[in-house]
DOTORZA-47335 format. One record per atom (N, C-alpha, C): residue in one letter; z, x, y. Coordinates in steps of 0.05 Angstrom, whole numbers, padded with zeros to 5 digits, always signed. Example, Ala and Ser with C-alpha at 12.3 -4.5 7.8 and 13.67 -1.06 7.14 Angstrom:
residues 2
A+00156+00264-00114/A+00156+00246-00090/A+00156+00264-00066/S+00142+00257-00045/S+00143+00273-00021/S+00157+00258+00001/
This chain:
residues 388
M+00623+00521+00080/M+00596+00514+00072/M+00584+00535+00053/Q+00586+00560+00062/Q+00573+00581+00047/Q+00586+00585+00019/L+00612+00579+00017/L+00625+00583-00009/L+00613+00564-00030/N+00602+00542-00022/N+00591+00523-00041/N+00560+00526-00044/L+00548+00542-00027/L+00519+00544-00026/L+00507+00554-00052/G+00519+00575-00064/G+00509+00586-00089/G+00510+00565-00111/A+00533+00551-00113/A+00536+00531-00134/A+00516+00508-00130/K+00510+00501-00105/K+00491+00480-00099/K+00463+00488-00108/I+00456+00513-00102/I+00429+00523-00110/I+00426+00522-00140/K+00448+00531-00154/K+00447+00530-00183/K+00444+00502-00194/E+00459+00484-00182/E+00458+00456-00190/E+00430+00444-00187/L+00418+00449-00164/L+00391+00439-00158/L+00370+00451-00176/R+00373+00477-00181/R+00354+00491-00199/R+00355+00479-00227/R+00379+00474-00237/R+00381+00463-00264/R+00371+00434-00264/R+00377+00419-00242/R+00367+00392-00240/R+00337+00390-00243/D+00323+00409-00231/D+00294+00409-00232/D+00282+00425-00255/G+00299+00436-00272/G+00289+00451-00295/G+00275+00477-00287/R+00285+00489-00266/R+00273+00514-00257/R+00291+00538-00265/T+00278+00561-00269/T+00293+00586-00275/T+00298+00601-00250/Q+00315+00621-00252/Q+00320+00639-00229/Q+00294+00653-00221/D+00278+00660-00241/D+00253+00674-00236/D+00234+00655-00220/N+00233+00629-00228/N+00216+00610-00213/N+00224+00609-00184/L+00250+00606-00179/L+00259+00604-00151/L+00254+00630-00136/A+00259+00652-00148/A+00255+00678-00136/A+00225+00682-00128/E+00208+00675-00146/E+00179+00678-00141/E+00170+00660-00117/A+00181+00636-00116/A+00173+00617-00095/A+00183+00627-00068/L+00206+00640-00067/L+00218+00649-00042/L+00211+00678-00034/G+00199+00692-00053/G+00191+00720-00047/G+00215+00739-00048/V+00234+00733-00066/V+00257+00751-00070/V+00259+00758-00099/T+00278+00774-00106/T+00281+00782-00135/T+00299+00762-00149/A+00296+00761-00175/A+00314+00743-00192/A+00343+00752-00189/Q+00347+00778-00186/Q+00374+00789-00183/Q+00387+00777-00157/A+00371+00774-00136/A+00382+00763-00111/A+00391+00735-00115/V+00374+00719-00130/V+00382+00691-00135/V+00407+00690-00152/S+00409+00708-00172/S+00433+00709-00189/S+00458+00715-00172/R+00456+00733-00153/R+00479+00740-00136/R+00487+00716-00119/W+00466+00701-00109/W+00473+00677-00093/W+00489+00657-00110/E+00480+00653-00134/E+00492+00632-00150/E+00520+00640-00160/S+00524+00666-00162/S+00551+00675-00171/S+00570+00679-00148/G+00560+00676-00123/G+00577+00679-00100/G+00579+00708-00090/G+00563+00726-00102/G+00565+00754-00095/G+00551+00759-00068/S+00533+00743-00060/S+00520+00745-00033/S+00508+00718-00026/Y+00497+00716-00002/Y+00486+00691+00008/Y+00458+00696+00018/P+00441+00675+00017/P+00414+00678+00028/P+00415+00682+00058/D+00395+00697+00069/D+00393+00699+00098/D+00388+00671+00109/M+00398+00666+00133/M+00397+00639+00145/M+00368+00630+00149/E+00350+00650+00155/E+00322+00642+00160/E+00308+00632+00134/M+00322+00638+00111/M+00311+00629+00085/M+00320+00601+00077/I+00340+00591+00091/I+00352+00565+00084/I+00331+00542+00085/P+00314+00540+00106/P+00294+00518+00105/P+00276+00519+00081/A+00268+00544+00073/A+00250+00546+00050/A+00264+00537+00024/I+00290+00543+00022/I+00304+00535-00002/I+00307+00505-00003/A+00313+00493+00020/A+00316+00463+00021/A+00289+00450+00014/N+00267+00461+00025/N+00241+00450+00020/N+00233+00453-00009/Y+00240+00475-00022/Y+00234+00480-00050/Y+00246+00458-00067/F+00270+00449-00060/F+00284+00429-00076/F+00280+00400-00065/H+00262+00398-00045/H+00256+00372-00033/H+00280+00357-00022/I+00297+00372-00008/I+00321+00360+00004/I+00323+00370+00033/S+00341+00358+00048/S+00345+00367+00075/S+00365+00391+00075/I+00365+00405+00097/I+00384+00427+00100/I+00413+00417+00098/D+00418+00394+00111/D+00445+00382+00110/D+00453+00377+00081/E+00435+00367+00064/E+00442+00361+00037/E+00446+00387+00021/L+00431+00408+00028/L+00435+00434+00015/L+00464+00444+00019/F+00474+00438+00043/F+00501+00447+00050/F+00522+00427+00043/G+00514+00406+00029/G+00534+00387+00019/G+00541+00364+00037/Y+00523+00360+00058/Y+00528+00337+00077/Y+00514+00312+00067/H+00516+00306+00042/H+00500+00284+00031/H+00508+00257+00044/D+00533+00252+00047/D+00542+00226+00058/D+00532+00223+00087/D+00535+00245+00102/D+00525+00244+00130/D+00495+00239+00130/R+00481+00251+00112/R+00452+00248+00110/R+00445+00219+00104/E+00458+00207+00084/E+00452+00180+00077/E+00458+00160+00100/E+00480+00165+00114/E+00487+00148+00136/E+00466+00150+00159/K+00457+00174+00164/K+00437+00178+00185/K+00411+00165+00177/I+00402+00168+00152/I+00377+00155+00143/I+00380+00125+00144/K+00403+00115+00136/K+00407+00086+00137/K+00405+00075+00166/S+00417+00090+00185/S+00416+00082+00213/S+00387+00082+00224/I+00372+00103+00216/I+00344+00105+00226/I+00328+00082+00215/L+00331+00076+00189/L+00316+00054+00176/L+00323+00027+00188/E+00348+00023+00193/E+00357-00003+00205/E+00345-00006+00233/N+00346+00015+00249/N+00334+00014+00276/N+00304+00008+00275/A+00291+00022+00257/A+00262+00018+00254/A+00255-00010+00245/A+00270-00020+00225/A+00265-00047+00215/A+00269-00068+00237/K+00290-00063+00253/K+00295-00082+00275/K+00272-00084+00295/I+00261-00061+00301/I+00238-00060+00320/I+00213-00071+00308/L+00207-00064+00283/L+00182-00072+00271/L+00182-00101+00262/T+00205-00111+00254/T+00206-00139+00244/T+00203-00158+00267/K+00214-00152+00290/K+00213-00171+00312/K+00185-00174+00324/Q+00167-00156+00316/Q+00140-00158+00326/Q+00125-00182+00314/G+00136-00192+00292/G+00123-00215+00278/G+00102-00206+00259/F+00088-00225+00247/F+00069-00220+00226/F+00040-00220+00235/T+00035-00231+00259/T+00008-00233+00269/T+00002-00208+00286/M-00019-00193+00279/M-00026-00169+00294/M-00055-00169+00302/Y-00060-00160+00326/Y-00087-00157+00336/Y-00085-00137+00359/Q-00107-00129+00370/Q-00108-00108+00391/Q-00092-00118+00415/G-00072-00102+00423/G-00056-00109+00447/G-00033-00128+00441/S-00027-00133+00416/S-00007-00153+00409/S+00022-00143+00409/L+00026-00116+00407/L+00052-00105+00403/L+00065-00094+00428/K+00091-00092+00427/K+00106-00081+00450/K+00108-00050+00447/E+00114-00038+00470/E+00114-00009+00471/E+00136+00004+00453/D+00157-00012+00446/D+00178+00001+00430/D+00169+00008+00402/V+00146-00002+00393/V+00135+00006+00368/V+00126+00036+00369/E+00115+00043+00392/E+00107+00071+00395/E+00132+00089+00396/E+00153+00080+00408/E+00178+00095+00409/E+00190+00097+00380/C+00186+00076+00365/C+00195+00076+00337/C+00180+00097+00321/I+00154+00100+00326/I+00138+00120+00312/I+00148+00148+00319/T+00155+00153+00344/T+00166+00179+00352/T+00192+00184+00337/M+00209+00164+00336/M+00234+00167+00322/M+00230+00173+00292/L+00211+00159+00279/L+00206+00163+00251/L+00192+00190+00245/R+00175+00198+00264/R+00162+00225+00260/R+00184+00247+00260/S+00203+00244+00279/S+00225+00263+00281/S+00241+00263+00255/A+00246+00238+00246/A+00262+00235+00221/A+00247+00247+00197/A+00221+00244+00197/A+00205+00255+00175/A+00206+00286+00175/E+00208+00298+00198/E+00211+00327+00200/E+00238+00336+00189/E+00259+00320+00196/E+00286+00327+00188/E+00290+00321+00158/F+00278+00299+00148/F+00280+00291+00120/F+00252+00289+00108/P+00239+00312+00104/P+00210+00312+00097/P+00204+00299+00070/N+00224+00295+00053/N+00218+00284+00027/N+00234+00259+00021/E+00241+00244+00043/E+00255+00219+00040/E+00235+00196+00040/P+00230+00184+00017/P+00209+00164+00014/P+00211+00140+00034/K+00235+00130+00038/K+00238+00107+00055/K+00231+00113+00084/I+00237+00137+00093/I+00229+00145+00120/I+00198+00146+00122/L+00186+00159+00103/L+00157+00162+00104/L+00143+00135+00102/S+00153+00117+00084/S+00141+00091+00081/S+00143+00075+00106/K+00166+00076+00120/K+00169+00061+00145/K+00151+00073+00166/L+00147+00099+00166/L+00129+00111+00185/L+00100+00101+00181/V+00092+00099+00156/V+00065+00089+00149/V+00062+00060+00160/Q+00083+00044+00156/Q+00082+00016+00166/Q+00078+00016+00196/A+00094+00032+00210/A+00093+00032+00240/A+00066+00042+00249/L+00055+00063+00236/L+00029+00074+00244/L+00006+00053+00239/Q+00008+00039+00217/Q-00012+00018+00213/Q-00011-00003+00234/M+00013-00012+00241/M+00016-00033+00262/M+00006-00023+00289/W+00013+00002+00296/W+00005+00012+00322/W-00025+00018+00323/G-00036+00025+00300/G-00065+00028+00299/G-00080+00002+00304/W-00069-00020+00293/W-00081-00046+00300/W-00078-00052+00329/N-00055-00046+00340/N-00049-00052+00368/N-00068-00037+00387/K-00072-00011+00382/K-00087+00005+00400/K-00117+00002+00398/Y-00127-00001+00373/Y-00156-00001+00369/Y-00166-00025+00354/G-00149-00040+00341/G-00158-00062+00325/G-00176-00052+00302/A-00190-00070+00290/A-00209-00063+00268/A-00235-00078+00272/K-00257-00065+00265/K-00283-00078+00268/K-00296-00082+00241/G-00312-00103+00239/G-00327-00108+00215/G-00354-00121+00221/H-00370-00125+00200/H-00395-00138+00204/H-00402-00153+00178/R-00419-00173+00181/R-00426-00189+00157/R-00449-00175+00142/D-00445-00171+00116/D-00465-00159+00100/D-00486-00180+00093/D-00511-00173+00098/D-00533-00192+00094/D-00537-00200+00065/S-00533-00182+00047/S-00538-00188+00019/S-00516-00204+00005/S-00491-00197+00012/S-00468-00211-00002/S-00456-00233+00015/G-00461-00233+00041/G-00449-00253+00059/G-00420-00248+00064/I-00409-00225+00055/I-00381-00218+00059/I-00378-00201+00083/I-00356-00205+00098/I-00351-00187+00121/I-00341-00160+00111/E-00356-00139+00119/E-00349-00112+00111/E-00336-00097+00134/D-00319-00077+00127/D-00307-00061+00148/D-00328-00043+00162/D-00325-00039+00188/D-00340-00020+00203/D-00326+00007+00200/V-00333+00021+00178/V-00318+00045+00172/V-00322+00067+00192/D-00345+00068+00205/D-00350+00088+00226/D-00330+00085+00249/Y-00325+00060+00256/Y-00305+00055+00277/Y-00277+00059+00267/N-00270+00045+00245/N-00243+00045+00235/N-00233+00073+00228/S-00251+00090+00218/S-00242+00116+00208/S-00235+00135+00231/Q-00241+00127+00256/Q-00234+00143+00280/Q-00206+00136+00290/N-00193+00116+00278/N-00167+00108+00287/N-00146+00129+00280/I-00136+00143+00300/I-00119+00167+00295/I-00093+00159+00282/Y-00084+00135+00287/Y-00058+00126+00275/Y-00062+00119+00246/W-00085+00108+00239/W-00091+00103+00211/W-00096+00129+00196/Q-00109+00148+00209/Q-00113+00174+00197/Q-00086+00187+00190/E-00067+00185+00209/E-00040+00196+00204/E-00026+00181+00181/A-00030+00154+00181/A-00018+00138+00160/A-00028+00146+00133/V-00053+00152+00131/V-00065+00161+00105/V-00052+00187+00097/R-00050+00206+00116/R-00038+00232+00109/R-00009+00229+00100/V+00006+00213+00113/V+00034+00209+00106/V+00036+00195+00078/S+00018+00176+00074/S+00018+00162+00048/S+00011+00181+00025/E-00008+00198+00029/E-00016+00217+00009/E+00007+00236+00003/K+00021+00245+00023/K+00045+00261+00019/K+00066+00246+00003/L+00070+00221+00011/L+00090+00204-00002/L+00085+00202-00032/L+00060+00198-00039/L+00053+00194-00068/L+00056+00219-00085/K+00060+00242-00072/K+00064+00266-00087/K+00094+00271-00093/L+00111+00254-00081/L+00140+00257-00085/L+00149+00243-00111/N+00173+00249-00119/N+00184+00236-00143/N+00195+00209-00135/L+00179+00188-00137/L+00186+00162-00127/L+00196+00144-00149/S+00213+00124-00140/S+00220+00103-00159/S+00195+00085-00162/S+00196+00068-00182/S+00172+00051-00187/S+00168+00032-00163/E+00190+00023-00151/E+00187+00005-00127/E+00175+00020-00103/E+00185+00045-00099/E+00175+00061-00076/E+00145+00067-00080/R+00138+00073-00105/R+00110+00080-00110/R+00092+00055-00106/E+00102+00032-00115/E+00086+00008-00112/E+00081+00002-00082/I+00102+00005-00066/I+00098+00000-00037/I+00078+00020-00025/A+00080+00045-00033/A+00062+00066-00022/A+00033+00060-00030/I+00029+00051-00054/I+00001+00045-00063/I-00009+00020-00048/R+00008+00001-00045/R-00001-00023-00030/R-00007-00017-00001/Q+00005+00004+00010/Q-00001+00012+00037/Q-00027+00027+00039/I-00031+00046+00021/I-00054+00064+00024/I-00080+00053+00015/V-00081+00036-00006/V-00107+00026-00016/V-00122+00011+00005/P-00110-00008+00020/P-00125-00022+00041/P-00134-00003+00063/L-00117+00017+00069/L-00125+00037+00090/L-00149+00053+00081/Y-00149+00062+00056/Y-00173+00076+00046/Y-00198+00059+00049/C-00196+00034+00042/C-00220+00016+00043/C-00229+00012+00072/R-00210+00007+00090/R-00216+00002+00117/R-00231+00026+00130/M-00225+00050+00119/M-00236+00074+00131/M-00258+00086+00114/G-00267+00070+00094/G-00291+00079+00078/G-00285+00097+00055/E-00260+00102+00048/E-00253+00119+00026/E-00252+00103+00000/Y-00275+00091-00008/Y-00275+00072-00030/Y-00269+00085-00057/E-00279+00109-00061/E-00275+00122-00087/E-00245+00129-00091/K-00232+00137-00069/K-00203+00143-00071/K-00188+00117-00077/A-00196+00096-00063/A-00182+00070-00067/A-00185+00061-00096/K-00210+00062-00106/K-00215+00053-00134/K-00201+00070-00154/A-00201+00097-00150/A-00187+00115-00168/A-00157+00108-00170/L-00145+00104-00147/L-00117+00098-00147/L-00111+00071-00159/A-00128+00051-00154/A-00125+00025-00165/A-00128+00026-00196/N-00147+00041-00205/N-00152+00043-00234/N-00129+00057-00249/E-00112+00072-00235/E-00090+00085-00248/E-00067+00066-00254/Q-00067+00042-00241/Q-00045+00024-00243/Q-00046+00006-00268/N-00024-00005-00275/N-00022-00023-00298/N-00038-00049-00293/S-00047-00060-00315/S-00060-00087-00314/S-00039-00108-00307/I-00047-00129-00295/I-00029-00151-00290/I-00016-00162-00316/L-00030-00158-00338/L-00021-00168-00364/L+00004-00153-00374/I+00009-00129-00364/I+00033-00114-00372/I+00051-00108-00348/S+00049-00124-00327/S+00066-00121-00304/S+00095-00130-00311/K+00114-00121-00295/K+00142-00129-00301/K+00146-00159-00300/E+00131-00172-00281/E+00135-00201-00279/E+00126-00216-00304/V+00105-00205-00318/V+00096-00217-00342/V+00114-00210-00366/L+00124-00186-00367/L+00139-00176-00390/L+00168-00184-00390/L+00181-00185-00367/L+00210-00191-00366/L+00218-00217-00379/P+00203-00239-00375/P+00211-00263-00389/P+00210-00261-00419/K+00194-00242-00429/K+00193-00238-00458/K+00214-00219-00468/A+00228-00206-00449/A+00248-00185-00456/A+00276-00195-00453/T+00280-00220-00445/T+00306-00230-00438/T+00311-00258-00451/V+00335-00267-00449/V+00342-00293-00460/V+00359-00309-00440/G+00363-00335-00446/G+00381-00351-00430/G+00375-00354-00401/E+00395-00353-00384/E+00393-00356-00355/E+00376-00334-00343/E+00379-00310-00354/E+00363-00287-00344/E+00334-00292-00349/R+00327-00302-00372/R+00300-00309-00379/R+00289-00330-00360/A+00304-00350-00355/A+00296-00372-00336/A+00290-00360-00309/R+00307-00342-00300/R+00302-00329-00274/R+00275-00314-00274/Y+00271-00298-00294/Y+00246-00282-00295/Y+00221-00299-00299/Q+00224-00322-00313/Q+00202-00340-00315/Q+00194-00351-00287/G+00215-00358-00271/G+00210-00367-00244/G+00197-00346-00227/E+00206-00321-00230/E+00195-00299-00214/E+00166-00294-00222/R+00160-00297-00248/R+00133-00294-00257/R+00114-00315-00245/I+00123-00340-00246/I+00107-00361-00234/I+00101-00356-00205/M+00122-00349-00190/M+00118-00346-00161/M+00102-00320-00154/A+00105-00299-00170/A+00089-00275-00165/A+00060-00281-00169/L+00053-00295-00191/L+00026-00302-00197/L+00014-00321-00176/L+00031-00341-00168/L+00022-00361-00148/L+00017-00348-00121/S+00036-00330-00113/S+00033-00317-00087/S+00007-00299-00087/N+00003-00285-00109/N-00021-00268-00110/N-00047-00284-00112/L-00046-00307-00125/L-00069-00325-00125/L-00075-00335-00097/H-00053-00342-00083/H-00056-00351-00055/H-00070-00330-00038/F-00060-00305-00039/F-00071-00284-00022/F-00099-00276-00031/A-00105-00277-00057/A-00132-00271-00066/A-00152-00292-00056/I-00145-00317-00058/I-00163-00338-00048/I-00165-00338-00018/S-00143-00335-00004/S-00144-00335+00025/S-00161-00312+00036/E-00158-00288+00023/E-00174-00265+00032/E-00204-00269+00026/S-00209-00280+00002/S-00237-00285-00005/S-00251-00305+00013/V-00236-00326+00020/V-00247-00346+00039/V-00251-00333+00066/A-00232-00318+00076/A-00233-00306+00103/A-00257-00286+00105/L-00264-00273+00083/L-00285-00253+00084/L-00313-00265+00082/R-00314-00291+00077/R-00339-00305+00074/R-00342-00327+00094/P-00354-00321+00118/P-00357-00341+00139/P-00370-00367+00129/A-00389-00365+00111/A-00402-00389+00101/A-00383-00407+00086/V-00363-00395+00074/V-00343-00410+00059/V-00321-00420+00078/S-00311-00403+00095/S-00289-00411+00113/S-00297-00434+00132/S-00323-00436+00137/S-00333-00457+00155/S-00341-00482+00140/S-00337-00483+00113/S-00347-00505+00097/S-00325-00523+00088/E-00333-00546+00079/E-00314-00565+00067/E-00302-00554+00041/Y-00318-00538+00027/Y-00308-00525+00002/Y-00285-00506+00009/G-00288-00491+00030/G-00267-00472+00038/G-00241-00487+00045/R-00244-00509+00059/R-00220-00525+00066/R-00207-00537+00041/Q-00223-00547+00022/Q-00212-00559-00002/Q-00198-00539-00020/I-00208-00515-00022/I-00196-00495-00040/I-00169-00486-00028/L-00166-00483-00001/L-00141-00476+00010/L-00121-00499+00007/L-00130-00524+00010/L-00113-00547+00006/L-00104-00548-00023/S-00121-00539-00042/S-00113-00539-00070/S-00091-00519-00075/V-00092-00496-00061/V-00070-00477-00064/V-00044-00489-00054/I-00046-00502-00031/I-00022-00515-00019/I-00011-00536-00039/Q-00029-00551-00051/Q-00020-00572-00070/Q-00007-00559-00094/L-00016-00536-00103/L-00003-00523-00125/L+00025-00514-00118/Y+00028-00503-00094/Y+00055-00496-00084/Y+00073-00521-00084/E+00062-00543-00073/E+00078-00567-00070/E+00085-00580-00097/T+00068-00575-00117/T+00074-00585-00144/T+00096-00569-00157/V+00095-00542-00153/V+00117-00526-00164/V+00143-00533-00150/F+00143-00535-00124/F+00167-00542-00108/F+00167-00572-00104/I+00170-00586-00126/I+00167-00616-00126/I+00187-00629-00108/D+00210-00616-00103/D+00231-00627-00086/D+00228-00619-00057/G+00208-00603-00050/G+00204-00595-00023/G+00221-00572-00014/R+00238-00561-00031/R+00255-00538-00024/R+00240-00512-00033/C+00224-00502-00014/C+00206-00480-00020/C+00218-00452-00014/G+00241-00451-00002/G+00254-00425+00004/G+00236-00406+00020/R+00233-00382+00010/R+00217-00362+00024/R+00187-00369+00025/W+00179-00387+00007/W+00151-00394+00006/W+00144-00416+00026/H+00163-00426+00041/H+00157-00443+00064/H+00138-00427+00083/W+00143-00401+00085/W+00127-00385+00103/W+00098-00384+00093/D+00094-00380+00067/D+00067-00379+00056/D+00052-00405+00061/I+00065-00427+00055/I+00052-00453+00058/I+00046-00458+00088/G+00066-00452+00105/G+00061-00455+00134/G+00037-00439+00144/S+00035-00415+00134/S+00012-00398+00142/S-00014-00410+00133/L-00015-00421+00109/L-00039-00434+00099/L-00047-00458+00117/Y-00028-00474+00125/Y-00034-00497+00142/Y-00044-00487+00169/L-00032-00466+00180/L-00041-00456+00206/L-00069-00443+00204/T-00075-00431+00181/T-00102-00420+00176/T-00122-00443+00176/L-00115-00465+00163/L-00133-00488+00162/L-00138-00499+00189/A-00116-00500+00206/A-00120-00510+00233/A-00140-00492+00248/G-00137-00466+00244/G-00155-00447+00258/G-00184-00450+00249/Y-00188-00453+00222/Y-00216-00457+00212/Y-00228-00483+00222/E-00211-00504+00222/E-00221-00530+00231/E-00230-00528+00260/M-00214-00514+00276/M-00220-00512+00305/M-00245-00494+00310/S-00247-00473+00295/S-00270-00455+00298/S-00296-00468+00292/N-00295-00489+00276/N-00319-00503+00267/N-00322-00530+00279/D-00309-00533+00303/D-00310-00559+00318/D-00303-00583+00300/G-00281-00579+00286/G-00272-00600+00268/G-00257-00622+00282/C-00248-00641+00267/C-00234-00665+00278/C-00208-00657+00291/P-00203-00664+00316/P-00178-00657+00329/P-00154-00668+00314/E-00157-00692+00302/E-00135-00703+00286/E-00127-00685+00263/N-00147-00674+00249/N-00142-00655+00227/N-00128-00630+00237/I-00137-00620+00260/I-00125-00595+00271/I-00096-00600+00277/L-00090-00622+00290/L-00062-00628+00298/L-00045-00633+00273/N-00057-00646+00253/N-00042-00651+00228/N-00035-00625+00214/Y-00055-00607+00211/Y-00050-00581+00198/Y-00029-00565+00214/F-00031-00566+00240/F-00012-00551+00257/F+00016-00562+00253/D+00018-00588+00253/D+00045-00601+00250/D+00058-00593+00223/K+00042-00593+00202/K+00053-00586+00176/K+00061-00556+00175/G+00043-00539+00187/G+00049-00511+00188/G+00074-00505+00205/F+00077-00520+00227/F+00101-00517+00244/F+00126-00524+00228/D+00126-00546+00214/D+00149-00555+00199/D+00157-00534+00178/H+00138-00523+00163/H+00145-00503+00143/H+00156-00478+00156/C+00144-00469+00178/C+00153-00445+00191/C+00181-00449+00202/K+00187-00473+00213/K+00214-00478+00223/K+00234-00478+00201/E+00227-00489+00178/E+00246-00489+00155/E+00251-00460+00146/Y+00229-00444+00145/Y+00233-00415+00138/Y+00252-00402+00158/E+00248-00407+00183/E+00265-00396+00204/E+00294-00404+00200/R+00298-00429+00194/R+00326-00439+00189/R+00339-00424+00166/I+00324-00421+00144/I+00335-00407+00121/I+00341-00378+00128/C+00324-00365+00144/C+00329-00337+00152/C+00356-00335+00166/K+00362-00354+00184/K+00386-00354+00200/K+00411-00361+00184/E+00408-00381+00167/E+00432-00392+00153/E+00437-00380+00126/G+00416-00375+00111/G+00420-00365+00083/G+00434-00386+00066/D+00447-00376+00045/D+00462-00393+00026/D+00443-00416+00016/Y+00420-00408+00006/Y+00399-00427-00002/Y+00394-00425-00031/Q+00396-00447-00045/Q+00391-00447-00074/Q+00366-00464-00081/Y+00348-00452-00097/Y+00325-00467-00106/Y+00334-00488-00126/S+00319-00510-00128/S+00327-00532-00146/S+00304-00544-00162/A+00279-00538-00156/A+00257-00549-00171/A+00259-00539-00200/P+00251-00555-00220/P+00256-00549-00248/P+00247-00521-00257/L+00223-00512-00250/L+00212-00487-00260/L+00224-00462-00247/I+00236-00466-00223/I+00245-00442-00209/I+00274-00444-00200/S+00289-00462-00212/S+00317-00466-00203/S+00335-00442-00209/A+00326-00425-00228/A+00343-00401-00235/A+00337-00377-00216/L+00319-00380-00197/L+00315-00358-00178/L+00340-00352-00163/P+00344-00326-00155/P+00369-00319-00141/P+00372-00334-00115/K+00396-00340-00108/K+00402-00354-00083/K+00394-00335-00059/I+00384-00347-00038/I+00377-00332-00014/I+00402-00329+00003/K+00409-00305+00010/K+00432-00300+00027/K+00422-00294+00056/K+00440-00298+00075/K+00433-00292+00102/K+00425-00263+00105/G+00402-00257+00117/G+00393-00230+00120/G+00373-00221+00099/D+00369-00237+00078/D+00350-00230+00057/D+00321-00232+00066/L+00316-00250+00085/L+00288-00255+00094/L+00284-00244+00122/A+00260-00235+00127/A+00253-00224+00154/A+00244-00247+00172/P+00257-00252+00195/P+00248-00273+00213/P+00222-00265+00227/F+00206-00284+00236/F+00182-00277+00251/F+00190-00271+00280/G+00173-00258+00295/G+00179-00248+00322/G+00182-00271+00342/D+00195-00264+00364/D+00200-00283+00386/D+00174-00294+00397/D+00153-00279+00397/D+00128-00288+00408/D+00108-00297+00387/F+00119-00305+00364/F+00102-00314+00342/F+00083-00337+00350/W+00094-00357+00362/W+00077-00381+00369/W+00057-00374+00391/K+00065-00357+00409/K+00046-00349+00430/K+00022-00335+00417/K+00026-00319+00397/K+00004-00305+00384/K-00012-00325+00368/E+00001-00344+00354/E-00013-00363+00338/E-00031-00382+00355/L-00022-00388+00379/L-00036-00408+00395/L-00057-00395+00414/R-00059-00369+00414/R-00076-00356+00434/R-00105-00364+00431/M-00114-00372+00407/M-00142-00378+00403/M-00147-00409+00402/F-00126-00424+00407/F-00129-00453+00406/F-00144-00463+00430/Q-00160-00484+00426/Q-00176-00495+00447/Q-00158-00509+00468/K-00167-00510+00492/K-00151-00521+00514/K-00143-00550+00509/D-00161-00566+00499/D-00154-00595+00494/D-00133-00598+00472/I-00134-00581+00452/I-00114-00582+00430/I-00087-00573+00441/L-00087-00551+00457/L-00062-00542+00470/L-00049-00563+00487/E-00065-00578+00502/E-00055-00599+00519/E-00041-00621+00502/E-00053-00627+00479/E-00041-00647+00462/E-00015-00637+00450/L-00014-00612+00443/L+00011-00600+00432/L+00033-00600+00454/R+00025-00593+00478/R+00045-00592+00500/R+00058-00619+00505/K+00044-00640+00500/K+00054-00667+00505/K+00077-00675+00486/N+00077-00661+00463/N+00097-00668+00442/N+00122-00650+00446/P+00145-00662+00452/P+00169-00645+00456/P+00177-00630+00431/K+00168-00638+00408/K+00174-00624+00383/K+00165-00595+00384/Y+00143-00590+00399/Y+00132-00563+00399/Y+00139-00548+00425/A+00160-00556+00439/A+00167-00544+00465/A+00171-00514+00463/E+00183-00505+00441/E+00190-00477+00438/E+00164-00460+00436/C+00142-00472+00428/C+00117-00457+00425/C+00106-00448+00452/F+00116-00460+00474/F+00104-00455+00500/F+00125-00442+00519/K+00147-00433+00508/K+00167-00420+00525/K+00157-00392+00534/
């Protein structure tokens, strides 16, 4: 190990554009000492090894050339974490998660200490902390009298110790040399956290640093390619814009009780569903079966909250159930090709590409349903799995 250590230090220093003087100053040694290390004339004291690894933003194992072992260990940690977090499902509220999420946080904290500058570890830790913060404390809000919009109770939410930690980890993550995809994920994680905890100026500053939707990769790639590749990117552009329109409208409706309880609110969500169904004219919606199913289940919830027609509630639930079941089937089977005209060039879905929802998904979805509606659903053998 030690025979290669000097060469590794030299390689890393040149990689980062640092001089021997730079490294020496950071470590509190002389440039001559660094020169001797790199030439193999001497070796750093062992107590200095962690500082050298930290200076180059790598683990000690990687400093000593154990890169393959490092990558395998990171891969194993991420796979274990994903397995735990994915099975919890997409619906979160106070008390909704199992204790193994807390064990996952402990595992990821330990991994973050061992690999302090590994973006995927830190990003997964942020995800776990956000989930556990919801589970332990939930979030509070109140309706603003002037705007009619539900605002976060920042005094309460900012005391959530798991969200506080998630912000700290996210801020550390954004200081690293990230790929564009890693940076995008980190920003999407931290901006909502900032807002929930009242850090509006930080959220706006970070948002204002980002590119406009008009120069996003989804918009530009169809203009930068030809043939089949262009057709693929055109499909991805359509679905990226449609998905974001869906979430923008859904969130806006949810934040305005006067809208979510109105006929207008119902009609605008149905209009989004109709747009999805028009794009997927053949009914083969792939991963977007989940989005459409979620919209139908949301409509069932709004209808029920406002003492709506039981027939409408059952109809929305049935359509949501069918879309969720088709999504679940695609998750398990894969080998799925889109065929609607505008998106037929999208990549085929392979088994394992999509995250399945948790085993207790239906239990969570049905927890707020009225007793009479639940009784009607129980009578239909089609929904038997919802009550297991």
